[in-house]
C-alpha positions as a printed Julia matrix, in Angstrom:
367×3 Matrix{Float64}:
 -26.32  -134.62  -204.72
 -23.09  -135.56  -202.9
 -22.18  -138.03  -205.65
 -22.8   -135.37  -208.31
 -20.49  -132.98  -206.49
 -17.79  -135.64  -206.28
 -18.16  -136.58  -209.95
 -17.97  -132.99  -211.17
 -15.03  -132.26  -208.88
 -13.11  -135.05  -210.58
 -13.96  -134.14  -214.16
 -13.98  -130.32  -214.28
 -10.77  -128.29  -214.26
 -10.65  -125.01  -212.34
  -7.47  -122.9   -212.42
  -5.89  -122.48  -208.99
  -4.63  -118.95  -208.31
  -2.68  -117.56  -205.36
  -0.87  -114.43  -204.24
   0.84  -116.24  -201.37
  -1.81  -115.16  -198.87
  -5.14  -115.99  -200.51
  -5.74  -118.96  -202.81
  -8.6   -119.46  -205.27
  -9.37  -123.11  -206.03
 -12.09  -125.54  -207.09
 -14.99  -126.09  -204.68
 -15.15  -129.53  -203.06
 -17.68  -131.45  -200.99
 -15.73  -130.82  -197.78
 -16.61  -127.1   -198.18
 -20.32  -127.77  -197.55
 -20.41  -127.14  -193.79
 -18.5   -123.86  -194.09
 -20.77  -122.74  -196.94
 -23.78  -123.31  -194.69
 -21.92  -121.36  -192.01
 -21.44  -118.24  -194.11
 -24.83  -118.51  -195.85
 -26.71  -118.48  -192.54
 -24.69  -115.63  -191.02
 -26.9   -112.55  -190.42
 -24.66  -110.24  -192.49
 -24.8   -112.62  -195.48
 -28.55  -113.04  -195.11
 -28.97  -109.27  -195.17
 -26.8   -108.43  -198.16
 -26.58  -111.54  -200.37
 -29.29  -113.25  -202.37
 -29.46  -116.65  -200.67
 -32.24  -119.22  -200.17
 -33.74  -119.03  -196.7
 -33.65  -121.31  -194.8
 -30.3   -122.61  -196.05
 -29.05  -126.16  -195.48
 -26.51  -128.71  -196.71
 -28.52  -129.56  -199.82
 -28.48  -125.86  -200.8
 -24.69  -125.79  -200.37
 -24.32  -128.91  -202.51
 -26.49  -127.37  -205.25
 -24.33  -124.25  -205.11
 -21.16  -126.29  -205.63
 -22.72  -128.18  -208.56
 -23.71  -124.86  -210.16
 -20.25  -123.4   -209.56
 -18.53  -126.34  -211.22
 -20.95  -126.46  -214.14
 -20.31  -122.78  -214.78
 -16.73  -123.63  -215.67
 -17.92  -126.43  -217.97
 -20.5   -124.27  -219.79
 -18.4   -121.12  -219.87
 -21.19  -119.09  -218.22
 -19.25  -118.28  -215.07
 -16.01  -118.6   -213.13
 -16.59  -119.45  -209.47
 -13.79  -120.21  -207.03
 -13.52  -121.32  -203.44
 -11.42  -118.91  -201.37
  -8.76  -120.28  -199.0
  -7.04  -118.23  -196.32
  -4.74  -119.4   -193.56
  -5.24  -123.02  -194.62
  -9.05  -123.08  -194.52
 -11.99  -122.49  -196.83
 -13.37  -119.01  -196.06
 -15.74  -118.08  -198.89
 -16.61  -118.02  -202.57
 -16.03  -115.6   -205.42
 -17.73  -115.58  -208.81
 -17.27  -113.79  -212.12
 -20.59  -114.27  -213.9
 -21.04  -113.96  -217.66
 -19.67  -115.5   -220.82
 -18.5   -112.41  -222.71
 -16.08  -109.55  -222.33
 -18.14  -108.0   -219.53
 -18.65  -109.96  -216.3
 -20.14  -109.3   -212.87
 -18.23  -110.0   -209.66
 -19.75  -111.29  -206.45
 -18.29  -112.74  -203.28
 -19.29  -114.04  -199.85
 -16.97  -114.5   -196.88
 -17.27  -116.55  -193.72
 -17.47  -114.31  -190.62
 -14.07  -115.52  -189.35
 -12.29  -114.14  -192.44
 -13.79  -110.67  -192.64
 -11.84  -107.48  -192.1
  -8.5   -108.95  -193.2
  -8.35  -107.92  -196.85
  -9.35  -111.36  -198.13
 -12.09  -110.17  -200.52
  -9.78  -107.53  -202.01
  -7.06  -110.09  -202.69
  -9.52  -112.62  -204.09
 -11.06  -110.09  -206.49
  -7.66  -108.96  -207.7
  -6.58  -112.55  -208.39
  -9.78  -113.28  -210.3
  -9.7   -110.03  -212.3
  -6.07  -110.52  -213.29
  -6.82  -114.05  -214.49
 -10.01  -113.06  -216.34
  -8.36  -110.17  -218.18
  -5.22  -112.06  -219.2
  -6.57  -115.58  -219.78
 -10.23  -115.11  -220.71
 -10.22  -111.82  -222.67
 -12.5   -110.13  -220.15
 -12.42  -106.35  -220.65
 -14.73  -105.09  -217.91
 -15.61  -106.38  -214.46
 -18.73  -104.82  -212.94
 -19.42  -104.59  -209.21
 -22.74  -103.7   -207.62
 -24.07  -103.91  -204.1
 -27.21  -102.89  -202.29
 -26.87   -99.36  -200.95
 -25.6    -99.58  -197.38
 -23.41  -102.66  -197.88
 -20.34  -100.92  -196.49
 -18.24  -104.09  -196.25
 -18.57  -104.79  -199.98
 -17.97  -101.13  -200.83
 -14.72  -101.14  -198.85
 -13.52  -104.27  -200.66
 -14.35  -102.92  -204.13
 -12.71   -99.58  -203.38
  -9.56  -101.28  -202.07
  -9.41  -103.65  -205.08
  -9.14  -100.78  -207.57
 -12.69  -100.43  -208.85
 -13.75   -97.02  -210.17
 -16.86   -96.03  -208.24
 -19.57   -94.9   -210.65
 -22.92   -93.99  -209.15
 -25.85   -94.7   -206.91
 -28.6    -96.39  -208.93
 -32.19   -96.11  -207.64
 -34.42   -99.22  -207.72
 -31.6   -101.32  -209.16
 -31.57  -104.65  -207.29
 -34.04  -107.14  -205.88
 -32.94  -108.09  -202.37
 -34.95  -110.24  -199.94
 -38.16  -109.73  -201.94
 -37.67  -105.95  -202.1
 -36.4   -103.63  -204.82
 -33.51  -101.57  -203.44
 -31.08   -98.89  -204.54
 -27.54   -99.93  -205.44
 -23.96   -98.71  -205.63
 -22.06   -99.51  -208.84
 -18.44   -99.6   -209.98
 -16.27  -101.05  -212.75
 -12.74  -102.3   -213.29
 -11.29  -102.3   -216.81
  -8.58  -104.59  -218.12
  -5.34  -102.67  -217.82
  -6.45  -100.73  -214.74
  -4.31  -100.96  -211.66
  -5.27  -102.52  -208.34
  -4.95   -99.45  -206.14
  -7.89   -97.32  -204.94
  -8.95   -94.79  -207.55
 -10.25   -92.26  -205.01
  -9.12   -91.04  -201.6
 -11.51   -92.3   -198.92
 -11.03   -90.05  -195.91
 -12.27   -91.88  -192.82
 -10.54   -91.06  -189.55
 -11.25   -91.09  -185.83
  -9.82   -88.88  -183.08
 -10.79   -87.48  -179.7
 -11.07   -84.16  -177.96
 -11.26   -83.7   -174.17
 -14.91   -84.72  -173.94
 -15.89   -86.2   -177.29
 -15.04   -88.89  -179.83
 -14.95   -88.07  -183.54
 -15.7    -91.17  -185.6
 -17.4    -92.29  -188.84
 -21.18   -92.53  -188.91
 -22.69   -95.94  -188.06
 -26.13   -97.43  -188.56
 -26.97   -97.12  -184.86
 -26.83   -93.32  -185.31
 -29.88   -93.25  -187.59
 -32.58   -92.43  -185.03
 -30.44   -89.67  -183.51
 -29.76   -88.3   -187.01
 -33.51   -88.29  -187.66
 -34.15   -86.36  -184.45
 -31.48   -83.86  -185.43
 -32.66   -83.24  -188.99
 -36.33   -83.11  -188.0
 -35.78   -80.53  -185.24
 -37.36   -77.13  -186.04
 -34.11   -75.26  -185.45
 -32.31   -77.54  -187.9
 -35.05   -77.19  -190.49
 -34.59   -73.42  -190.51
 -31.16   -73.74  -192.11
 -31.23   -77.29  -193.56
 -33.94   -76.83  -196.15
 -35.18   -79.42  -198.63
 -35.7    -82.15  -196.02
 -38.72   -84.52  -196.25
 -41.63   -83.8   -193.94
 -42.29   -85.96  -192.05
 -38.68   -87.11  -191.84
 -38.38   -90.83  -191.07
 -35.56   -93.01  -189.8
 -35.31   -94.37  -193.36
 -34.57   -90.83  -194.57
 -31.87   -90.56  -191.89
 -30.38   -93.87  -193.02
 -30.29   -92.58  -196.59
 -28.42   -89.49  -195.35
 -25.86   -91.76  -193.68
 -25.37   -94.06  -196.68
 -25.09   -91.04  -198.99
 -22.23   -89.76  -196.86
 -20.58   -93.2   -196.89
 -20.74   -93.26  -200.7
 -19.51   -89.7   -201.27
 -16.67   -90.3   -198.8
 -15.63   -93.43  -200.72
 -15.7    -91.35  -203.93
 -13.31   -88.83  -202.33
 -15.88   -86.03  -202.33
 -16.66   -85.71  -198.61
 -15.51   -86.6   -195.11
 -17.92   -86.81  -192.17
 -17.39   -87.34  -188.46
 -20.07   -88.19  -185.96
 -19.45   -86.31  -182.72
 -20.1    -88.89  -180.01
 -20.09   -88.89  -176.23
 -16.93   -90.59  -174.91
 -18.86   -92.41  -172.22
 -21.64   -94.09  -174.23
 -20.7    -93.33  -177.87
 -24.08   -91.62  -178.37
 -24.39   -89.44  -181.47
 -24.49   -85.72  -180.59
 -23.69   -83.97  -183.87
 -21.86   -84.4   -187.12
 -19.26   -82.34  -188.9
 -18.68   -82.7   -192.64
 -16.19   -81.57  -195.22
 -17.7    -81.61  -198.7
 -16.96   -80.45  -202.24
 -13.39   -81.62  -201.59
 -11.11   -80.35  -204.35
  -7.3    -80.15  -204.56
  -7.46   -76.5   -205.63
 -10.37   -74.95  -203.76
 -10.08   -77.14  -200.65
 -13.31   -78.15  -198.94
 -16.44   -76.59  -197.52
 -17.31   -77.31  -193.88
 -20.76   -77.88  -192.45
 -22.35   -79.26  -189.28
 -25.54   -79.86  -187.35
 -26.27   -80.71  -183.71
 -28.77   -82.94  -181.93
 -31.25   -80.81  -179.92
 -30.17   -82.22  -176.55
 -26.53   -81.42  -177.28
 -27.08   -77.71  -177.81
 -25.79   -75.34  -175.15
 -23.13   -77.84  -174.01
 -20.28   -76.53  -176.13
 -20.22   -79.69  -178.24
 -19.35   -77.97  -181.53
 -17.41   -75.26  -179.72
 -14.95   -77.96  -178.68
 -15.06   -80.25  -181.71
 -15.37   -77.96  -184.74
 -12.02   -76.16  -184.22
 -10.45   -79.59  -183.59
 -11.94   -80.91  -186.84
 -10.59   -77.9   -188.73
  -7.08   -78.52  -187.42
  -7.38   -82.26  -188.12
  -8.38   -81.47  -191.7
  -5.19   -79.47  -192.16
  -2.73   -81.68  -190.28
  -4.06   -85.19  -190.98
  -6.11   -84.89  -194.19
  -3.74   -82.44  -195.89
  -6.4    -79.87  -196.74
  -5.0    -76.52  -197.85
  -8.14   -74.38  -197.59
 -11.5    -74.57  -195.82
 -14.6    -72.46  -196.38
 -17.86   -72.1   -194.5
 -21.06   -70.3   -195.49
 -23.71   -69.23  -192.98
 -26.96   -67.3   -193.22
 -26.64   -63.89  -191.61
 -29.19   -64.83  -188.94
 -27.34   -68.05  -188.05
 -25.32   -66.47  -185.23
 -24.23   -69.84  -183.84
 -22.55   -70.96  -187.08
 -20.93   -67.55  -187.52
 -19.53   -67.72  -183.99
 -18.2    -71.24  -184.6
 -16.45   -70.17  -187.78
 -14.71   -67.37  -185.92
 -13.81   -69.64  -183.0
 -11.99   -71.93  -185.44
  -9.93   -68.99  -186.72
 -11.83   -68.57  -189.97
 -12.01   -65.06  -191.43
 -14.9    -63.41  -193.19
 -14.08   -62.76  -196.83
 -17.36   -61.53  -198.21
 -21.14   -61.57  -198.27
 -23.39   -63.0   -200.98
 -26.48   -60.78  -200.98
 -29.8    -62.6   -200.59
 -28.23   -66.01  -201.23
 -29.54   -67.9   -198.18
 -32.98   -69.42  -197.63
 -33.64   -69.58  -193.89
 -36.99   -71.17  -193.24
 -38.48   -69.43  -196.24
 -36.82   -66.07  -195.54
 -34.23   -64.95  -198.09
 -31.23   -63.28  -196.5
 -27.52   -62.62  -196.99
 -24.95   -65.42  -196.88
 -21.75   -64.71  -194.93
 -18.57   -66.32  -196.33
 -15.62   -67.55  -194.25
 -12.3    -69.16  -195.14
  -9.13   -70.43  -193.51
  -5.86   -71.34  -195.2
  -3.39   -73.88  -193.88
  -0.25   -72.37  -192.41
   2.49   -72.66  -195.0
């Protein structure tokens, strides 16, 4: 296998591309050890379709396939270099005007914008030199690292597709996006993801470790009264789907969610969301609290702070909140944040099967 890699490396031409920071080049035999390194990393094993176990012979077969793709015209696969070392691989698969992008990075190169730069180099080359019109991206739902890279590279996020991919012998849901020749390389949506602190609490994005606490929150009888339409029984997998849904809608520019966490141990206590974000109508606010956090003033401290953060840091111009008439806690929180009642929608709330009035609140940013 080593001799085949060496022979193909000598005979097949692969265009070298660079933006001065990241370089795309031909794979070589000296990449084998680093390929094994990224292929056996837990994050790669979770999100990429790789043989398991993975050894040097698998890496050599990968390089042979990558080089032959250039020879047959069925794919364009590059080695990625960053800071003078091989850090991963990127492929555009397909022989026509529509191709699929995929990439894998070594752990020591993640979080530095390498995947974004590599995709942009490859897409620019494919659209100008190979007549590619559309580059498609897809990832298993929950692959936040890949979603961040695609968003940053200028892909237009399309939709969540149920039962779309086979991953580790399971059929899973997927996120999808496209980039069209002629599109720019800037994000096409505003992904609002911020962190800040109040006196006692940390406001941060949701993380996977929050799932069990989210499940306990959503499955609590008090929550179920006002958060209808939840599965029963509600599992940790349902909670994970709630989290990944909020990741996706945030990336699409539709929502922004903060987990309210304890400053001491970062334990999830509640979450506060802005949704239906619109430049004209503003955003609607909502929240729910873990049972053990109630009565501690968690939302009393953090919800007004989130409202002010939305105005000063996220440039919202208007916020609304809607609460069932019997939901005295939510009504009190709206008033504590300075929101004013602007109307009532008669019999528009379903509270545990009881239909009642819906009280409407709003707050405008100071001009």
